[in-house]
C-alpha positions as CSV (number, residue, x, y, z in Angstrom):
1,X,-8.0,-27.1,-34.1
2,X,-8.4,-27.5,-30.6
3,X,-11.9,-27.5,-30.7
4,X,-12.2,-30.6,-32.9
5,X,-9.8,-32.5,-30.7
6,X,-12.8,-31.7,-27.9
7,X,-15.0,-33.2,-30.0
8,X,-13.0,-36.2,-30.9
9,X,-12.5,-36.9,-27.2
10,X,-16.3,-36.8,-26.5
11,X,-17.1,-39.1,-29.4
12,X,-14.2,-41.8,-28.3
13,X,-15.4,-41.6,-24.8
14,X,-18.8,-42.2,-25.8
15,X,-17.7,-45.3,-28.1
16,X,-15.8,-46.6,-24.9
17,X,-18.6,-46.4,-23.1
18,X,-20.8,-48.0,-25.8
19,X,-18.4,-50.9,-25.9
20,X,-18.5,-51.5,-22.4
21,X,-22.5,-52.2,-22.9
22,X,-22.4,-54.3,-25.6
23,X,-19.4,-56.2,-24.3
24,X,-21.6,-57.1,-21.3
25,X,-23.8,-59.3,-23.8
26,X,-26.4,-56.6,-24.3
27,X,-26.4,-53.7,-26.4
28,X,-27.9,-50.7,-24.4
29,X,-26.2,-47.8,-26.3
30,X,-29.3,-46.1,-27.1
31,X,-30.6,-46.6,-23.2
32,X,-27.2,-45.4,-22.0
33,X,-27.1,-41.9,-24.4
34,X,-31.2,-41.6,-23.6
35,X,-30.2,-41.5,-19.7
36,X,-26.7,-39.5,-19.9
37,X,-27.8,-37.0,-22.9
38,X,-28.1,-34.0,-20.6
39,X,-25.1,-34.6,-19.0
40,X,-23.2,-35.1,-22.5
41,X,-24.7,-31.6,-23.1
42,X,-23.4,-30.0,-20.0
43,X,-20.0,-31.9,-20.9
44,X,-19.7,-30.4,-24.5
45,X,-20.8,-26.8,-24.2
46,X,-18.2,-26.2,-20.8
47,X,-15.4,-28.0,-23.1
48,X,-16.9,-25.4,-25.4
49,X,-17.2,-21.9,-23.7
50,X,-15.6,-22.4,-19.9
51,X,-13.1,-20.1,-19.0
52,X,-10.9,-22.4,-17.2
53,X,-12.0,-25.7,-19.9
54,X,-8.6,-27.2,-19.5
55,X,-8.9,-28.0,-16.1
56,X,-12.1,-29.9,-16.4
57,X,-11.0,-33.7,-15.5
58,X,-12.2,-36.4,-17.8
59,X,-15.6,-37.5,-15.7
60,X,-15.9,-41.4,-15.1
61,X,-18.4,-43.0,-16.9
62,X,-20.8,-43.3,-13.6
63,X,-20.4,-39.4,-13.3
64,X,-22.7,-39.3,-16.3
65,X,-25.5,-40.6,-14.2
66,X,-25.2,-37.7,-11.4
67,X,-28.3,-35.4,-11.2
68,X,-27.7,-32.8,-13.6
69,X,-26.5,-29.7,-11.3
70,X,-24.4,-32.3,-9.5
71,X,-22.6,-33.1,-12.6
72,X,-22.2,-29.5,-13.7
73,X,-20.8,-28.2,-10.2
74,X,-18.4,-31.4,-10.8
75,X,-16.6,-29.9,-14.0
76,X,-15.9,-26.5,-12.0
77,X,-12.5,-24.9,-11.3
78,X,-11.6,-24.9,-7.5
79,X,-11.9,-21.5,-7.2
80,X,-14.8,-20.5,-9.6
81,X,-17.7,-18.6,-8.0
82,X,-19.4,-17.3,-10.4
83,X,-20.5,-20.0,-12.5
84,X,-24.5,-21.3,-11.8
85,X,-26.8,-23.7,-12.7
86,X,-30.3,-23.0,-13.0
87,X,-33.2,-26.0,-12.7
88,X,-35.6,-24.0,-15.6
89,X,-34.2,-22.1,-18.1
90,X,-37.0,-19.3,-17.0
91,X,-36.5,-17.7,-13.8
92,X,-39.7,-16.9,-12.0
93,X,-39.9,-13.6,-9.2
94,X,-42.1,-12.0,-7.5
95,X,-40.0,-9.1,-8.1
96,X,-39.0,-8.6,-4.8
97,X,-35.3,-7.4,-3.6
98,X,-35.3,-7.6,0.3
99,X,-32.7,-7.5,2.9
100,X,-33.1,-10.2,5.8
101,X,-32.6,-8.8,9.6
102,X,-32.9,-9.7,12.8
103,X,-35.3,-7.6,15.0
104,X,-33.6,-4.0,14.8
105,X,-35.5,-3.0,17.9
106,X,-34.4,-5.9,19.8
107,X,-38.0,-6.4,21.0
108,X,-37.6,-10.4,19.8
109,X,-34.2,-11.7,19.3
110,X,-34.9,-14.7,17.4
111,X,-37.3,-12.8,14.8
112,X,-36.6,-12.0,11.7
113,X,-38.4,-9.5,9.4
114,X,-37.5,-9.1,5.5
115,X,-37.2,-5.4,4.8
116,X,-38.5,-4.6,1.1
117,X,-35.6,-2.6,-0.9
118,X,-36.9,-2.7,-4.3
119,X,-40.4,-3.8,-6.0
120,X,-39.9,-4.4,-9.9
121,X,-42.1,-2.5,-12.1
122,X,-45.0,-4.6,-13.3
123,X,-44.4,-7.6,-11.0
124,X,-46.7,-9.6,-9.1
125,X,-45.4,-7.8,-5.8
126,X,-46.3,-4.4,-7.4
127,X,-49.5,-5.6,-8.4
128,X,-50.3,-7.0,-4.7
129,X,-49.3,-3.5,-3.6
130,X,-45.7,-3.7,-2.0
131,X,-43.5,-0.5,-1.6
132,X,-39.9,0.2,-0.8
133,X,-39.7,0.0,3.2
134,X,-42.4,-2.6,3.9
135,X,-41.6,-4.8,6.6
136,X,-42.9,-8.6,5.5
137,X,-42.9,-10.9,8.4
138,X,-44.7,-13.8,7.4
139,X,-45.2,-15.8,3.5
140,X,-48.5,-17.6,3.9
141,X,-47.9,-19.9,7.1
142,X,-44.1,-19.6,6.9
143,X,-42.8,-16.6,9.2
144,X,-39.3,-15.2,7.9
145,X,-36.2,-16.6,9.1
146,X,-32.8,-16.7,8.7
147,X,-32.6,-19.6,6.4
148,X,-36.1,-19.9,4.3
149,X,-36.1,-16.5,2.3
150,X,-36.8,-18.5,-1.0
151,X,-40.3,-18.2,0.2
152,X,-39.9,-14.5,-0.9
153,X,-38.1,-15.3,-4.2
154,X,-40.8,-17.3,-6.1
155,X,-43.8,-19.4,-5.6
156,X,-47.2,-19.7,-5.9
157,X,-49.6,-17.1,-5.3
158,X,-50.1,-16.5,-1.5
159,X,-50.5,-14.1,1.3
160,X,-47.7,-11.8,2.6
161,X,-48.1,-10.5,6.6
162,X,-46.4,-7.2,7.2
163,X,-45.5,-4.8,10.0
164,X,-44.4,-1.5,10.6
165,X,-42.3,0.2,13.1
166,X,-44.3,3.0,15.2
167,X,-43.5,5.3,17.9
168,X,-45.5,4.5,21.3
169,X,-45.6,7.7,22.5
170,X,-46.6,6.8,25.8
171,X,-43.5,4.7,26.6
172,X,-41.4,7.3,23.8
173,X,-39.9,4.1,22.4
174,X,-40.2,2.5,18.9
175,X,-42.3,-0.8,18.5
176,X,-43.6,-2.7,15.9
177,X,-47.1,-2.9,14.8
178,X,-49.2,-5.5,12.1
179,X,-49.9,-3.5,9.1
180,X,-51.0,-4.5,6.0
181,X,-51.8,-8.5,4.8
182,X,-51.3,-8.6,0.9
183,X,-52.6,-11.1,-1.8
184,X,-49.6,-11.8,-4.3
185,X,-50.0,-13.5,-7.3
186,X,-47.7,-16.9,-8.7
187,X,-44.3,-15.6,-9.5
188,X,-43.4,-15.1,-13.3
189,X,-40.6,-14.7,-15.7
190,X,-39.2,-11.5,-14.9
191,X,-36.6,-9.1,-16.7
192,X,-35.0,-6.4,-14.1
193,X,-36.0,-2.5,-15.1
194,X,-32.9,-1.3,-16.3
195,X,-33.4,2.6,-16.7
196,X,-35.8,2.6,-13.8
197,X,-35.8,6.3,-12.8
198,X,-34.4,9.4,-13.8
199,X,-34.6,13.1,-12.6
200,X,-33.1,16.5,-12.2
201,X,-32.4,18.2,-8.8
202,X,-31.6,22.1,-8.7
203,X,-29.9,22.6,-5.1
204,X,-28.6,25.9,-4.6
205,X,-26.3,26.7,-7.9
206,X,-26.0,23.1,-8.8
207,X,-28.2,21.2,-11.3
208,X,-27.8,17.7,-10.7
209,X,-28.8,14.5,-12.9
210,X,-29.8,11.3,-11.5
211,X,-30.3,8.0,-12.9
212,X,-31.2,4.7,-11.4
213,X,-29.7,1.8,-13.2
214,X,-30.5,-2.0,-11.8
215,X,-29.2,-3.6,-15.1
216,X,-27.8,-3.0,-18.4
217,X,-29.3,-4.3,-21.3
218,X,-29.8,-4.0,-24.6
219,X,-33.0,-2.8,-24.3
220,X,-32.0,0.5,-22.4
221,X,-29.6,1.9,-25.0
222,X,-32.9,4.1,-26.3
223,X,-33.6,5.4,-23.1
224,X,-30.2,6.2,-21.9
225,X,-29.6,8.1,-25.2
226,X,-32.8,10.5,-24.3
227,X,-31.9,10.8,-21.1
228,X,-28.2,11.9,-21.3
229,X,-29.7,14.2,-24.3
230,X,-32.2,15.9,-21.6
231,X,-29.3,16.0,-19.0
232,X,-27.3,18.1,-21.6
233,X,-29.8,20.5,-22.9
234,X,-30.9,21.1,-19.2
235,X,-27.0,21.7,-18.7
236,X,-26.7,20.1,-15.6
237,X,-23.3,20.5,-13.2
238,X,-23.1,17.2,-11.4
239,X,-24.6,13.4,-12.6
240,X,-25.1,10.8,-9.9
241,X,-25.7,7.3,-11.0
242,X,-27.4,4.8,-8.4
243,X,-25.8,1.6,-9.3
244,X,-26.5,0.0,-5.7
245,X,-28.6,-2.7,-6.6
246,X,-27.3,-3.2,-9.9
247,X,-26.3,-6.7,-11.0
248,X,-24.4,-6.2,-14.4
249,X,-25.6,-6.7,-18.0
250,X,-24.0,-6.1,-21.0
251,X,-20.3,-4.2,-21.3
252,X,-21.1,-3.1,-24.8
253,X,-24.1,-0.8,-23.4
254,X,-21.6,0.4,-20.3
255,X,-19.2,1.1,-22.8
256,X,-21.6,3.5,-24.7
257,X,-22.9,5.0,-21.3
258,X,-19.0,5.5,-20.2
259,X,-18.7,7.5,-23.6
260,X,-21.6,10.0,-23.4
261,X,-20.2,11.1,-19.4
262,X,-16.3,11.7,-20.3
263,X,-14.7,14.6,-22.3
264,X,-14.4,13.5,-25.9
265,X,-10.9,13.6,-25.6
266,X,-10.8,10.5,-24.3
267,X,-12.3,8.5,-27.1
268,X,-10.2,5.7,-28.3
269,X,-8.8,5.1,-24.7
270,X,-9.4,1.5,-23.7
271,X,-12.5,0.8,-21.0
272,X,-11.8,-2.8,-20.8
273,X,-10.6,-5.9,-22.6
274,X,-12.0,-9.6,-22.3
275,X,-9.7,-12.5,-22.6
276,X,-11.7,-15.7,-23.4
277,X,-9.8,-19.7,-23.3
278,X,-7.9,-20.1,-26.0
279,X,-10.6,-22.2,-27.8
280,X,-12.1,-18.9,-28.0
281,X,-9.2,-16.3,-28.3
282,X,-11.1,-15.3,-31.3
283,X,-13.8,-13.8,-29.3
284,X,-11.2,-11.5,-27.3
285,X,-12.6,-7.9,-27.3
286,X,-11.3,-4.7,-26.6
287,X,-13.6,-1.9,-25.4
288,X,-12.7,1.9,-25.9
289,X,-14.6,5.1,-25.5
290,X,-16.1,5.9,-28.6
291,X,-17.2,9.2,-30.3
292,X,-20.6,10.5,-28.9
293,X,-23.1,13.2,-28.0
294,X,-21.4,13.5,-24.5
295,X,-21.8,15.6,-21.1
296,X,-18.3,16.2,-20.7
297,X,-18.4,15.8,-17.3
298,X,-15.0,15.9,-15.2
299,X,-16.4,14.7,-12.2
300,X,-19.8,12.5,-11.1
301,X,-21.2,10.8,-8.0
302,X,-21.8,7.2,-7.8
303,X,-24.0,5.2,-5.4
304,X,-22.9,1.6,-4.9
305,X,-24.1,-1.6,-2.9
306,X,-23.3,-4.7,-1.9
307,X,-24.7,-6.3,-4.5
308,X,-23.1,-3.8,-7.5
309,X,-21.1,-6.2,-9.7
310,X,-20.0,-7.5,-13.1
311,X,-20.7,-4.6,-15.9
312,X,-21.7,-2.0,-13.1
313,X,-18.4,-2.3,-11.6
314,X,-16.2,-2.0,-15.1
315,X,-18.3,1.0,-15.6
316,X,-17.0,2.3,-12.1
317,X,-13.5,1.3,-12.5
318,X,-13.4,2.6,-16.0
319,X,-14.5,6.3,-15.1
320,X,-12.3,6.2,-11.5
321,X,-9.4,5.2,-14.2
322,X,-10.4,7.9,-16.7
323,X,-11.6,10.8,-14.3
324,X,-9.7,9.9,-11.3
325,X,-10.1,8.5,-8.2
326,X,-11.5,11.5,-6.5
327,X,-13.3,12.8,-9.4
328,X,-15.5,9.3,-10.1
329,X,-16.7,9.4,-6.3
330,X,-18.3,6.4,-5.1
331,X,-20.7,6.6,-1.9
332,X,-22.4,3.5,-0.4
333,X,-21.0,0.2,0.2
334,X,-18.3,-2.1,-1.2
335,X,-19.4,-3.9,-4.6
336,X,-18.9,-7.6,-4.8
337,X,-15.8,-8.0,-7.2
338,X,-17.0,-10.1,-10.5
339,X,-14.3,-9.3,-12.9
340,X,-15.1,-12.0,-15.0
341,X,-17.8,-12.8,-17.6
342,X,-20.5,-15.2,-17.6
343,X,-22.9,-16.3,-20.0
344,X,-26.4,-18.0,-19.7
345,X,-26.7,-21.4,-22.2
346,X,-30.2,-22.5,-22.2
347,X,-30.6,-25.9,-22.6
348,X,-33.0,-28.0,-24.7
349,X,-33.8,-29.9,-21.4
350,X,-35.2,-27.2,-19.4
351,X,-32.4,-25.9,-17.6
352,X,-29.8,-23.3,-18.0
353,X,-26.4,-23.2,-17.0
354,X,-24.4,-20.1,-16.9
355,X,-20.6,-20.7,-16.8
356,X,-17.5,-18.2,-16.6
357,X,-16.8,-17.4,-20.2
358,X,-13.7,-14.2,-20.1
359,X,-11.7,-12.0,-17.7
360,X,-11.9,-8.6,-17.4
361,X,-8.8,-6.4,-17.5
362,X,-7.5,-2.9,-17.9
363,X,-6.7,-3.8,-21.4
364,X,-2.7,-4.2,-20.1
365,X,-3.4,-7.3,-18.4
366,X,-4.2,-6.0,-14.8
367,X,-7.1,-7.1,-13.1
368,X,-10.0,-5.0,-12.6
369,X,-11.6,-5.0,-9.0
370,X,-10.9,-8.4,-8.0
371,X,-11.7,-7.7,-4.1
372,X,-15.1,-5.6,-5.1
373,X,-14.4,-1.5,-5.5
374,X,-14.1,0.3,-2.2
375,X,-16.1,3.3,-1.7
376,X,-14.7,6.9,-1.4
377,X,-17.3,7.7,1.6
378,X,-18.7,4.2,3.1
379,X,-22.4,4.6,4.0
380,X,-25.3,1.8,4.7
381,X,-28.5,2.7,3.5
382,X,-29.8,0.7,6.6
383,X,-28.5,3.4,8.9
384,X,-31.6,4.7,8.7
385,X,-34.4,2.2,9.6
386,X,-36.7,4.4,10.6
387,X,-37.1,6.2,7.3
388,X,-36.8,3.8,4.6
389,X,-38.2,6.5,1.1
390,X,-39.0,5.9,-2.0
391,X,-36.2,5.7,-4.4
392,X,-35.4,9.4,-5.9
393,X,-36.8,11.0,-2.8
394,X,-34.5,13.8,-1.8
395,X,-35.0,12.5,1.8
396,X,-34.0,9.0,1.0
397,X,-31.1,8.0,2.9
398,X,-28.0,7.9,0.4
399,X,-29.4,10.0,-2.1
400,X,-30.0,12.8,0.5
401,X,-26.1,12.4,2.0
402,X,-24.7,13.0,-1.9
403,X,-26.7,15.6,-2.8
404,X,-25.5,17.1,0.7
405,X,-21.9,16.3,-0.1
406,X,-22.2,17.8,-3.8
407,X,-23.5,21.4,-2.4
408,X,-21.7,21.5,0.7
409,X,-18.3,19.6,0.2
410,X,-18.9,17.2,3.5
411,X,-21.5,14.8,4.9
412,X,-24.4,15.9,7.5
413,X,-23.3,14.9,10.5
414,X,-24.7,11.8,11.9
415,X,-28.0,11.2,13.8
416,X,-29.1,8.6,15.9
417,X,-30.8,6.3,13.8
418,X,-31.9,2.4,14.3
419,X,-29.4,0.3,12.8
420,X,-29.1,-3.5,11.5
421,X,-28.1,-5.6,14.5
422,X,-27.5,-8.6,11.8
423,X,-28.0,-8.7,7.7
424,X,-28.1,-12.0,7.3
425,X,-29.0,-12.3,3.6
426,X,-29.5,-9.3,0.7
427,X,-31.3,-10.8,-2.2
428,X,-32.3,-9.1,-5.4
429,X,-35.3,-9.6,-7.4
430,X,-33.3,-11.9,-9.5
431,X,-30.1,-12.7,-10.6
432,X,-28.1,-10.9,-13.5
433,X,-24.9,-12.3,-15.4
434,X,-22.6,-10.2,-17.2
435,X,-22.1,-10.6,-20.4
436,X,-20.4,-8.9,-23.8
């Protein structure tokens, strides 16, 4: 009923605008509709699905002539930090997850470097030969700075200039040395790898399963099932979920994964609940643990990062609520705190909007992780910039610390490492929205 009322309001508004145009002595109705059709589409979609649609103020006629991103942002609730606009419905990317750092050696304090943290499989960056741990100093003719990191995200085919840290044995100090010059192809549409890596480590009497999830899409279901079955057959004793670069995905996929981890007696317990606006209350959904071929673990370990968000946070929160804070141990950095679902809606005009669509709570009306999830043990992977090992290596800083903790019950004594003096920007290869 309310949805119909909204449609009538939009139609009435168009009629009024049309009458104004006719009243000026010339019927310019079609011209008006043509010039404002993109923003009219935005307005209608936001009225339908936006979580805070009751806060949308009626735009004045002139605002419909605004640039579409400006118009979209004018409709957002004041506290909305989740909704966003994309100029093209299809995102392109070089496939580089990186962080921008001021010179960590303090040789040139005004110079910035981009440290490569992850390279998407099959991406232009991978084809160029870029690897985790590479330091990028220049893209084409543009040196890396604190404000031009967009050159590393997407663009035309170009040249990447890299450097590396070496030990100057004569002066017994670390210094920079020019490294590879790489040719990278034009950025392309990319989907993040979901289950990027899985393996098993044997340490003393521990058999530790390790999975890297960078997102949770429907495409990851089959591989997740086979990986969990493999871990079960191998009788793993502990599980590490590496979610440090996970930007979200499907809550239904996360619910299925959680059900494969915990003991069967948790079947039927609530994982989380989604609550939409009053127009879409019929879409409210409660996710519960389901019967599954489970590992029946009572304890596990989760690696988190500063870009861990959305569905990944739902998983962490649910496991901590079910197993207990000290049995779902988070190691890494504080997560984002995205306790809102978003929905990407592609327009017929070659752009997309991604509005907030639902609250996430624990099923009892209590908000989940509104300020992010604080780790049980805070460790920054940038604390060891001498040695940025590939993911899955037992020498990789966060994984090494986690395995050491599992085996010994403590963390290794801190060593003197190069530490980042200023982390300016940590940018994933592309953004992932949390969804149903």
